[in-house]
FIMI-242866 format. One record per residue (C-alpha): residue in one letter; x, y, z. Coordinates in steps of 0.02 Angstrom, whole numbers, plus 32768, in hexadecimal, padded with zeros to 4 digits. Each point is the difference from the previous one (the first is absolute). Layout:
# residues N
AXYZ...
This chain:
# residues 540
X80B4AD811E14X7FAF7F5B7FCBX806B7F657FF5X7FC37FEF7F4BX807880347F76X7FD7807B7F75X7FFD7F6D7F86X7F847FA2806DX7F94809B800CX7FF9801B7F45X7FDF7F497FE1X7F777FFD8082X7FA280877FA3X7FEE7F957F64X800B7F48802CX7F5B7FA68017X7FFC7F81808EX7F7B7F7C7FE4X7F987FCE8097X7FE37F467FF8X7F7C7FE17F7BX7FA180A1801FX7FCD80707F71X803880B17FE0X7F98808A7FB4X7FE87FEA7F47X801A7F447FFBX7F7B7F837FD1X7FC97FA980A2X7FB87F6D7F9CX80AD7FDA7FB9X8055800080ABX80047F62806AX7F968011809DX805D801880A2X7FEE7F81808BX7FA68055808FX80217FC380B3X7F6D7FCD806CX803D7FF980B5X7FA3806C807FX80628052808EX7FBA805F8095X806980798067X7FC58058809EX803480B68013X800D804880AEX7F9580997FD8X7F84803D7F80X8030805C7F62X7FAB80AB7FFDX8018800A7F43X80547F9E7F75X8056809D7FBFX80B27FFD8046X802380B37FCAX7F8880458083X80357FA5809FX80967FB78058X7F977F6B8039X80607F5A7FF9X7F697F997FCCX7FD380757F70X80B37FFA7FC2X800A7F42800EX7F637FE67F97X802F80867F83X80AB7FB07FE6X7FAA7F697FB0X7F99806A7F86X8064809C7FD5X80B07FED7FBCX807A808E8019X8084803E7F89X807D7FA1806BX7FF17F768081X80667FDD809DX807D7F737FFBX7FBC7F82807FX80A97FF08056X804E80AC7FF6X7F6E80757FE1X8060804F7F6FX7F9780347F69X7FEE7F7E7F77X7FA980087F57X7F427FF77FFFX7F99806E7F8AX80A2805D7FDEX808F7F9B7FB8X808980818022X801780AD8048X808480868014X801680AC804AX803C809A7FA2X80AC80428029X7FB98089806FX7F877F878055X7F69806C7FD2X7FAC7F827F90X7FEC7F437FF5X7FD97F9E7F61X7FA47F598009X7FF57F8A7F6CX7F5B7FA28003X7FCA7F537FCBX7F9D7FFC7F5EX7FAB7F578018X7F8C80298091X7F43800D800DX7F97803F8090X7F7F7F888045X7F79805C7F9EX80597FDC7F5CX804480AF7FE5X80B780167FD4X80828036807DX806980907FBDX805780A08031X7F5F80658001X7FB77F898082X8096801E8071X7FF180BD7FEAX7F477FF4802BX802B7FAA80A4X8088807D802EX7F8A808F7FDAX7F7B7FB28070X80787FEB8092X804380B07FECX7F51804B7FFAX7FC67FAA809FX7FE58064809FX80A480278058X80107FCE80B7X7F4780248018X7FE7801E80BAX7F4580177FEBX7FE77F497FCEX80A17FB2803EX80307FC57F53X80B77FDD7FE9X805D7FB87F6DX80AE7FBE7FE2X800A80757F6AX7FF480928079X808C7FBC806EX80787FC67F77X7FED809C7F95X7FF280788095X7F5780417FCBX7FC380898072X80A880188055X805A80A6801AX80877FC47F87X7F817FE77F76X7FDA7F667F99X808B7F977FB4X7F887FCD7F75X7FEF80737F69X7FAA7F9D7F76X7FFA7F5F7F9CX80007FF77F42X7FF07F787F7DX809F80077F98X7FB57F817F8AX7F807F758010X80737F96806EX8071807A805AX7FD5807D8088X806680888051X7FE4803B80B3X803B80B28020X8038803480AEX802480A88051X809A7FBA8059X805D7F5A7FFDX7FB37F698053X80747F697FE3X7F8C7F8B8061X7F7280167F82X80097F4F7FB5X7FFF7FB680B0X7F6A806B8030X7FA17FC77F65X80087F4B803EX7F78802D807EX7F4D7FC67FD6X7FC780B4800DX804B80187F53X7FA37F717FAEX7FBE802D7F52X7F447FFB7FE8X7FA57FFA7F59X7FC980AC7FC0X7F4D7FC17FEEX80027FCF80B8X803E80AD802FX7F7880517F97X7F797F9A8054X8047802780ADX80047F47802EX80B77FEC8033X7FCB7FFD80B6X7F7A7F7B7FEBX80357F927F6DX80A980357FBAX80337FC97F51X80B87FE57FE4X807C7F907FA6X802D7F8C8090X7FEE7F42800EX7F5580128052X7F6480647FD8X7F72802E8075X7F697F8D8004X7FB08043809FX803C80AA803CX7FB580818075X7F5F80627FF9X800C80B77FCFX800C806F809AX80227F6F8076X80A07FAD8039X80187F498023X7FA47FBA8097X80437F80807CX7FDF7F537FBAX7FE880437F50X806B7FBE7F72X804D80527F6AX800E7F7A7F79X807A80047F70X800D7F8B7F6DX80917FDA7F8DX801680757F6DX80267F957F67X803D809C7FA5X808E8017807CX80A580277FA9X80697F968078X7FFB7F4D803CX7F6B7FC68064X800E7FA080A1X7F8C7F74803DX7F73806E8042X7F6080157F9EX7FA680648086X804380608095X7F9380358092X803080828082X7F8E7FF88098X800B8080808CX800D7FB180AEX80388086807BX80017F8E809AX80A57F9F800EX7FB07F6C8058X7F7C7FF07F79X808880037F7AX80547F70805BX7F5D7F9F8008X7FDC80237F48X80A77FB17FD0X7FEE7F688071X7F4E7FDD7FC3X802F80117F48X7FA080A27FE1X80A080547FC4X80A57FC47FB8X806880858056X7FF28099806DX80658099802CX803E804280A7X80057F65806CX7FD6803080B3X807F7FE2808AX7F917F7D8053X7FF37F9C7F5EX80B97FE27FDFX80117F70807CX7F5E7FA47FCEX802C80107F48X80AE7FBA8021X7FB67F6B8060X7F887FE17F70X809180077F82X7FB280947FA6X807D80657F9DX801880B2803FX806C80727F94X804A80998054X802380A27FA5X80A1805F801AX7FE4809B806BX7FD0808B7F89X7F88806D805FX800D80738096X7F858011808EX800080A6805AX7FAB80688085X7FD080A57FB0X7FEF80A4805DX7F92808E7FC3X80718097800BX7F6D80787FFAX7FC27FBE80A5X801D808B807DX804D7F948087X806E7F997F8DX8054809A7FB9X806E7FF2809CX809E7F9D7FD4X80107FC480B6X7F537FB67FF7X80247FA67F5CX80A27FBA8046X7FA67FC8809DX7F807FA87F95X80877FA67F9CX80647FCE809BX7F627FAD8043X7FF67F827F71X805C7F5A8013X80247FD77F4AX805C7F60802DX7F657FBD8058X7F9480387F6DX806A7F9D7F85X80007F698074X7F467FFF8026X7FAE80407F61X80627FC57F69X80407F5C7FB6X80B27FC68014X8073805E7F8BX7FB780AA802CX8080807F803BX7FF780A18064X7FF880987F8FX808280848029X7FD180657F66X7F7F80017F74X80677FAE7F76X80077F408007X80A97FAD8018X800A7FC27F4CX802C80B27FCAX809C7FF9806BX7FFD80B18047X80287FDB80B8X802C8093806EX803C7FF480B4X7FD680B7801EX7F437FED7FF7X7FB08042809EX7F557FB58021X7FEF7FE980BCX80137F4E803CX7F857FB28079X8019805980A6X7F638018806BX805B80688082X804480757F7BX7F51800B7FB9X7FB9803580A8X808C80808018X7FE2804A7F53X7F4680048021X801F806B809BX8068807A7F98X7F79800D7F7CX7F6080657FFDX7F967F648010X7F6B801F8073X7FAF7F557FFDX7F9180237F6AX7FD57F597FAEX805C7FE17F5CX7F927FBC7F75X804C7F607FBAX7FBE7FC87F56X80127F4A7FCAX7FAE7F8E7F7EX7F887F718022X7FBE7F6F7F9AX80997FD27F9AX80B07FBC8007X808C80647FAEX80B37FD47FD3X80358085807CX7F897FC38089X7FB27F528001X7F8E8034808FX7FF780BF8008X7F8580008090X80727F9A8070X809780687FCCX7FA1809E802FX7FD27FB580A9X80B47FD8802EX804580A97FC8X7F72805A8058X80237FA180A1X80B9802E7FFCX7FD580B77FE3X7F897FFC8094X808A7FB9806FX806A80997FD6X7F7480758033X7FA380227F5EX7F4480007FF6X7FC37FA97F61X7F5980077FA6X7FEA7F6F7F85X7FBF802D7F53X7FDB7F5D7FA3X7FD980147F46X7FD07F747F86X808E7FD97F88X7F90801C7F69X7FFD80BB8026X809E800F806AX807680547F85X7F7A807A7FC8X7FD8802980B5X80B780248025X800C80787F6EX7F5880578009X7FEA800E80BDX80B580118035X7FD980868080X7F9A7F808061X80957F958033X80A38018805DX80557F5E7FD0X7FDC7F697F94X803E7F567FC5X80307FEB7F4CX80817FB37F8DX804E80087F54X80087F617F98X808C80027F81X7FB480137F54X809C80027F92X80B67FDA8022X804A80AA8024X8013806A809DX7FA2808C7FAAX7F607F9C8017X8008801680BCX804C80AF7FFDX7F8380437F81X7F637FB6804BX802D803980B0X806080A27FEEX7FFC804C7F51X7F6E8073802BX7FA78042809BX7F7E7F7E8030X7F6480248066X80157F66806FX80AD8035803EX7FED80BA7FDEX80BB80027FE3X803D80947F9AX80BE7FEF7FFDX805080597F6EX80AA7FB48028X7FBC7F4F8000X7FA3801C7F5BX809E80477FB2X80667F688033X7F7C7F877FBEX7FFB805E7F5BX80BE80047FF0X800B7F458020X7F797FDD7F7EX8064805E7F7CX809F7F9F8024X803B7F627FABX802D7F668066X80A680118058X8055803F809EX7FBE80B17FEEX7F4E7FC27FF8X801B7F8F8097X804380948061X7F6880687FD2X7F8D7F798043X80637FFC80A2X7FE180BA800CX7F467FE27FDEX7FFD7F848091X805B80798073X7F8C80917FD6X7F657F93801AX80487FCF80A9X801980B78031X7F4D802B7FD1X7FBD7F73806EX7F5C80027FA0X7FF27F42800BX80527F6E8058X80307F6C7F91X7FCF7F61805BX802D7F697F98X80317FBA7F57X7F817F727FFEX80037F5D7FA3X7F5C7FAE7FCFX7FC77F557FCAX7F957FAE7F7AX7FB67F548022X7FD97F8C7F6DX7FAF7F557FF2X804F7F5F7FC3X7FB7801E7F53X807880937FEBX80A67FC17FBFX805080AC7FF1X7FC780AD8035X805A809B7FB9X801A805B80A4X802B80B97FF5X803C8073808AX7F8880867FBEX7F687F8E8009X7FDC801B7F46X80167F4A7FCFX7FF27FC77F4BX7F7B7F79800EX801C7FCC7F4BX80A37FB5803FX7FAD7F8D8080X80217F477FE6X7F7B7F7F802CX801A7F4B8033X7FA87F887F8BX7F777F96804F
């Protein structure tokens, strides 16, 4: 249930909130004082390219970060708690049975193309997301809509339909309760695009939304962002909220961590994401501000259960006992990173002393290997190249260290490097060609269901894990309201995932953003989806 009262909900459906000096549909723009438009230019270096600007079609961090500036959602995450706060919706509430949610919408909002935001626009977006391909293993497409609403799962979709109750109220119908819905809708994947933009199929190249920035230079049709290429946004003077100091915002893709460091120190960029381990000390000596995110992602070593050899539980345990997670945290991640004993970050407070992932024990690994059916056949180890990730600042070096420890236990390893730009798609479409892989889950909204749903709500080709008991537990937890019963269900999810031994959680990493002296305040977010409209700039 939302923290908004019934009175607040009813009021939110009718009260008009004026956005600065912007105009609303039907007013005379000549009679409205012009709005002061900021002029500052800010350049931020992303650690990888954005394959698309449509956040509904990918779980890519860079896509989501850019989309956050352009496409408002019905709700937004509180910068401190992650709880849902009013955005395009002013209030919301669930029905008594939890099978529908009503959202009261703002009536003073325009899309960047001048069209009016209303309930029909929201319905158009929900219809588009619901009609998209479901867990498409032929192309590797994956959407948060699929994970949150359990599309394509044995339990069936949580989502039933969306209707416009009136011009500024929508109702989302569900097949079963999902109390975390408002939290889930804070994710950029649920940003609302203009219907005209949807009709022209340009959401992926030049999305049109209601956010504080609009696209000046987007992506070419049929092509993702290239290294060194920029996506340039400019302030939207029709924005319904307050504008910050930035007139233009440039996101440049610089996959190499050393080049990101150089770009900051030479003034090419004002800030950059995912500071490399080797850069922390030089930046400190140079008095450059480095802001560290709270740990809100999990790095893991995945095992493809369909691999003939790795169907042997002794072999999987031997593999896990070969990995020194303490050394991995020490050597590969910034200070503040912790060893992951499960897949749910510590902030959800579901610790469990009964979890049974093998600790680092090379002798035990060798003994288990002897008991297994392993015959020395090389195991194919997939890992990404050409990008830093929140869950692995240097995936190639992380692979090398894990591979070396596996070799010391007696495993033969065949490296399978894959460029990051096609890594996720390769995992999903060619899963039979790997035995293990490196990956991670970056927290997208503040609820344990984000991690449970994206990892375990449906059989995935990369893990080839088909555990009915695990899916049932994840689904039960998703239907439960916050409280002790829900916490206990997530403990049971953790225990079942441990028993399956389909993957070994490695670390809950922290990550850093470096900013120049021109940046007075940077709105750091543990998700990485920062609100750049909230940046503060030092005056010259």
